N, C-alpha and C positions, 0 to 999 in steps of 0.2 A: 240399855244405854241411857245415860243422863244427857239431856240437851242443855247446853249452856246458853240460856236465853239472854243473859247479860252480854255475852260476846256477840250474839246476833244483834242485839240493840245497839251496841257500840259501833258495829259495822254499818248498820243502817244510818245512824247519826253521822258517822264520818263521811259516808258517801253523800248524804243529803247536804252536809255543810260544804263538801268539795264542789257540789253543783250549785252552791249559793241558793238553796231552796229552803224557805222557811218551813218549820214543822207544820204549820197550818196548811200550807200548799200541798205538802206531801200527803197529809191526812185527807185532804179534799180529793187529790188524784187517786189515792188508794181506796177511796170511799169508806173512810174511817172517821170517827170523831177525833178531835184534837186531843182530848183526854186519853182515849185509847192509844193513839199514836205515841203520846208521851210515855204511857205505861210500857209499850213495846220497846221504845228506845232505852228505857231504864232497866228493862228486864223484869219489871214488876208484874208482868202478865205472861202467860204461856201463849204465844201467838200461834194461831191455827195455821195449817198449811195454806188455806185460802188467803189468810191475812198476809203471810210471807210472800205468796205469789203476787198478790195485789201490790204490795210494797215494791217488790222487784220490778214489776211492770211500770209502776209509777216512777221509779228511779232509773228505768231503762238499763237495768243490769240483770245478770243471770241470777237465779236462785243460788247457784254455786257460790257466788261472791258473798252472799249473805250467810250461808251455812258452812263456809269452809273451815271454821274453827271446830266444827262438830263432825266433819267427814274426813276419814283417813286419806282418801285419794283426792286431795285438793292441791297437789303440787302446782298445777297449771295456774291456779288462782294466786298462789303465793309468789310464783315466778313473775307474773304480771305485776303484782304489788311491788316487788323488789325493783323491777324495771322502771316503774313509775317513780319510785323513790329515788332512783339514781338519775333519772332523766334530766333534772335541773341542777345536779351537783357539779361543783367545780372539779378539776382534776385532783386536787388535794383531798376534797371531801370523798370522792370516789375511792381513792387510794386508802384513806382511813377506814372507810366502811368495809372494803375488801379485807383489810388486815384484821379488823374486828371479827368479821365473819370467819376468816381462817382460824383465828384463835378460838372462837366459840365452837367451831366444828371439831377442832382437835380435842378440846376439852370434852365435848359430847362423846366423841369416839372413845376416849379413855374411860369415861363413865360406863358406856355400853359394854366395853370389853371387860371391865371389872365385874359387872353384873352377870355377864355370861359365864364367868369362871366358876 
């Protein structure tokens, strides 16, 4: 299995930004150099399990949240992400997102059906 280190880095960066935490502070809390932290966030380095655990602890999130793009059984993480996305939406925005999701799901089901034939 190939690990998508770019996706992991993007998630780390997004969570860090959502917590208004400078990269230097995250590096300090995770006991990493700022340069190494930068390389992890850009996916330019293969972060070790210890590094990922340290970053998860520093961000106060589960490792699942950082690795969900690489793990098949991550539905609970994506459901939480979707709920957070919808939390501050207006009624119209929520309606539009639901309609887009329905359309995407229908298209996906058609593709899956045609592949299975």
